[in-house]
N, C-alpha and C positions, 0 to 999 in steps of 0.2 A: 956912406956907407952900402955895402954891397944891398941889394933887393933880396930878402928870401927865396926861391921855389915855390909858386904853390903848386897843393897835395891837396884833392880831392879825395876823400875816404868815403866810400859809396856803400851803399845797402837799401837797395829798396825793400825788403824783407825786414829793415828795423821799423818793426812798428809796435809790438810788443816791449814793456818797458822791463822786461826780466828777460832771462834767457841768454845764448851766446853773441845775440845780434849787438844790440847795445853796448855792450862788454867788446868784442872785436873793433869796435869803431872808435873806444876808449882806448884800447890797449897799442895798435897799429898808428891812431893817431899820435897819442902819447911817443912812442919810437921813431917814429917820422920825423916830428919834433924836434927830438934828440939830435937827429942827423940835421938841422937847418932847415927843414922845409916848413911854409905857413900852412897850417893845416885847416880843412873844412871839411868836417863831418857831417855827411849827405844823409840824411833818413828819409823813412817813409813821410806825409805831409799829416799821416793819424798818429803819429807817433806824439805822447803826451809821458812828460813825469815831471816831476818836482825835485827831482834828484839830480845835488849842483853838479855830480860826476858828468850828468848829461846837457847843461845849459847852454854849451855852444854848439849843439847838433842844429843843423841847417835844417827845418820840416820843406820836403818838396816833393819827393817822388809819389806818383797815385799805389795804389794799393791793385795790385795785378792777379791776387790769388784768391778771391774769395771763394771757387771750387774746390780749393784743395785746404786752405786753415780761414778759419773765420774770425771775423775781429771780435772784440768783448761786447759783451751787450752793451748797448747803448753809442758806442759808436756809430755815427753815420758816415756813407761813405758817396762823398756830390757826385752829379753826373758832370763826363768830363768833357762831354760835347762842344759846349762852346767855350770850352777852352784850347780841342784842335783848330776851330773856325779863328780864332783873335791868333792864335801863334803861327798858322799857315799864313796870315797875311804878307810877315816880313822872311816867311820860310823862300828856299829857291826852289827851283821851278822843280827839278831832278828830288827834294824832299818830299814835295808837294805829291808829285806822284809816287812817291815810295809809300807814302802813306795811304791815297786812295786806294792801293792794290795789296794790301795787307791785310790782316784783319784786326778786328778793334782794339786789343792787348797790344799787338805789334804799335799799332796807331798810337794808343796812348803813351807807349815808353819812348816812341821816336819824339813827341811832343815834349815829353817832360825832359829830354835829354838838350832839344833843340831851345827850349827854353833856360834851361842851369845852363848850357853854353853862351849862349845872348845875353844872362842876367850875368855873368861874371866874367864876357869876356875872355872864355878859354881860348886857348891857343898854341903853338909849337912849343911854350915855351913853359906850357905847365904840365901838370902832371895828375894819371887818375888812378884808385887804388881800388880792387875789391876787394874786403876779407871776407867773405863769402858769396861767393858768385851766385845768382837764381838765372835763369832761364831767360825771362822777359827783359831784364835788366839788361842782363848780357847782350843780348839780339838784339834788342834797341838802341843802344851803343854800338855798336860794330857796324849795322845799317844806317848810324846815322855819320860814324866816319868813314863811312862806303862812299857817301855822296858831299864831304867836305874837300876843300885842295888838299893833294898828299903833305903838302905843305905847312899846312897850317893845324895839320894833326898833334894833339898831344900826346905824352908817351903813356903807355896803360900797362897795366898788370892785373889781371884776373886771378885769383884764389880761388880751386874749386874744394869745394868738404864733402862734394859726395850726396848732396840732399836738395836741393829746389834748385839744380840746374838740370832737374829731369823733370822740375813741374810743368811740364806744358798743356795744356788743354787740348781734351783727346785721348790723353796720354801717347803711347808708343814712342820710339827711341831719339830724343832730343837733342843727341850727340851731334847726327852729323849736319842738323843744320849749324850749331855753332862750330862746326870745324868748318864751314866753306865758307860759313861768313867771317870766320878766322882768319884761312886763304885768302880772301879779298883785301885784308887789311893787315896782312902780318907786318908789315912796316911796323914797327914801335911798338909793338903788342909783345907780350910777354906773359907765359901761363906756368901757374904752378898748382899743387897741392896739397891737403894735409896730411895726407897720411900719405906713406913711400909708397906701398902698394898701388893707391889711389892715380897717384904719379904716372907710375909704370903705365898702367893701366889708360889713361888719357893720353899719352905719349902714343897709343896703337891707335887710338880711337880718332884722336884729333888730327894723329898727324902732324905734331907740332913737338917742340923742345919742350917737357915738363919738368920743374924742380919741386922739391918738397919742400913746404913754410909751414914752420910751426908758431904759434903765438910767439908774441916777442916775451923774454925771458922779463919777469919781475926783478925789482931789485933784492928783495927782501925774501926771506922763508918768513912763514906763520911764526910767531912762541905759542908754546903750548899756553894758553890761561886754567891748569890746573896740574896739580901732579897727583892729586888721588885717584882711587879708582871709579868709577867702572873704566874698562878697557873700551875705547869705543870705533865699532868696527862702522864706517858712515859710506850709508849709497845714497849718491848725490844723483840731481837730474829727477824731473817731474815724474813720477812712477809710470814708466811706461812698460809696454811687455818687452819688447826689444831690448830692454838696457834689462832684462832680466827680472823685473819686479815679479813676476810668478813663481820664480825662483827662492826669491827672497825666507818665505815660510818654512822651508824644508831645510834652507841651509842653516838659519834660526836655532832648527829642532835638531837637526844632526849634529849643529856645534853643544848644544846643551846635552843631549845624547853622550857623546864620546870624550866631553871635556867639560862633568859635571862641576868640577872646583876650579873652574876658570870664572871671573868676575869681568864677561865681557855682555854688552850689550849692543845690539844692533840699532843704529837711529835709520832712520828709511824716507825717503821722502815720500810721498803720498800720492796714490793718483788725484785728478780732478776729479771734485767732486762727483759731476755726471756719470764720470767712469766706473764710482763704486758701486751704482747699482749693477753694472755688466758680472761682478765678480763678487758678490754680497756675500758667497759660502764663506771664500777665501777671503774676505775682509774682516769675515767676524774671526776666525781663526788666526788673523794677524793679529786684529788688534787687541785678541787676548793672549796672543804669546809671551811669558814675563819676562821674556829676554829683549822684548823690539819696543824701540821707540816709534812712534809714528808722526813725523813733522810735516806741514805742511805744504802743498804741491808747491805754490806760487809763493818763493823766499824773497825778501828784499836782500841788496845785496852786501847789505848788512848783517842780515843774519844767517846769507850763507860763508859769510866770512866766521862770523860764530860759532858755525859749524864746523869748520874747519879747524879753527880753534882748540877744539877740546878732542876732535878723533886722531885716534893712532894710526889706523890704517882704513883706505877709502879701497871699497871693492866694487866692482865693473863685473856681472856675471852677463853679458852682453850674449845675445844671440849672433854667434859665429857667421852665419850666413849674410844676415844686416848687414853686419860691423867686416866682411872679409877685406872690405877697401877702404872704410869709414874710420875717422878720426874720431877724438873725443874732447870735446872742452873739458869734462871732467879730469880727464887722462892727464891733462897737458895743467890743469889748474894744481892738481893733485900732486905732481912733480916740484912744481915753483914753488906750492907753498909748504914742500918740506915734510910731506908725509909719505909712509908705507903703500905700498896699495897693490895690490893681486887684479887679474884683468884676464877673463875668456882670453884662450890661445887662440889665432887666426885669424887676428884684427889685421885692420892697415898699419897697423905701429909697428908688427912682429919683427919687422927686418930691424928694427931700433932697440930691441928688449935686452940683447946683451951687454948693452950700452947700460941701461937703467938698473945696477945691482939693488936697490931697495924695494923691486917691484917681484912679481910672481906670475908666472902665468898659470890658470885654471881652467880648468875643461870641465870635470864635472864638481857635483855642491863641494863633495867630500874635498875635491882639490882646495877648494873657497876654504874650507875647515880647516885644513890643515896649514894653510897660508895666512890664516888667521894665528891660528897657534902658535906656529913660528915666529910672529912678531909678538906676540903678547909674549912668550918666553925668553924673546932677546931683550939681553941688557940695552937701556934705555939710550946710553951714550956711543954703543955702536950703531944701534938703528937711528940717529941723529947723523953719523958719521956716513955710514950708505947712502942717506939720506942727501945728504951733500955732495957727494957724489955723485948722483945721480941728476941732480941740479948742476952741477958741473958737465956733464957730459952734454944735457939737455943745451944749454947755456951755450955750449961749442959749436953745436950742427944745428941749432937754430941760426945763431950769425952769421955763419957760414952761408946759411942760405938767405938770409935777408940784405946779407951786403951786396949781394950781386943786383938786387931790384933796383934798378935807376942808377945806375953803377955813372 
């Protein structure tokens, strides 16, 4: 029997047990297993979860972003200096010099990669895939590969989503450093971006070819768990200003005034508790709105599925400037779960919108209300047909790009 190719699906930023990071490791690991790979999802070593979906995660990477995203209370980060010393004993002289000549966070990333390569004896027979590339994880890997013999390097694919690849300590433009490191080890390293608009931008900035890679399609859309009213407009994603959280009260009020006979409820994922105090007046009005239901900011995977099952339309009033090249996990999940959606215009997914016939592009709050009302008035069978057509268009696009990775 032939031995399956080994694929390491890696995300040093997979440290919280909710959000897109752990889901992405699962989605892409499942997809590549279906293509015959033996997959190892590799997360941050501080990732903790009792969810069986994450039971095969390999805890490994240190946490590189204390100054950007704080770990949950009670999670202690160990001092890594002894790790460097012990790991360097069997490192090559070139790698040892590289570690000594760079900053502490790059040191940590380099050593983390050195230990992973040694632990699994990773070589040219293997593959590495980043679902959500981050600055230090990517830079550490590329620098490590630079110090490997070229005939020992595994094949690597980096998928950028427009978030943590910019999170360099001290700020400034992080892409030139990544681009330079990419060109140093260009052989056997390919690149994609989540959103088509961001792929075009990265191709110019990194001076390499960049494809567009969506989440792998799921097998089934979600059945509705109810047939009765009210009609649910769901705003998913922990309440954030860039996701339009501060627009939702006006959208809900405008809808109630414009369509007073409609039985529509807005289900909204809330701000995190510490953030509510910064918007106390707004929050008091949102809680009092009769057509708004606030749910907790942090939702388990099961709870999120339950919310999608009962929703009729997913609304994403995103900040157009923040999302002009960005993608959205909520956007992709809404399509794959078979839900209608309304999203702000001029996001990174704009080039795909003509194919996605169950979605509306909205600019103003009134535009969102009109999109919700149009879906509310639509025959359920027609809506499901349009959602099915959108899922099929998504699948065609996604599979075409995914099939080119590690050909």
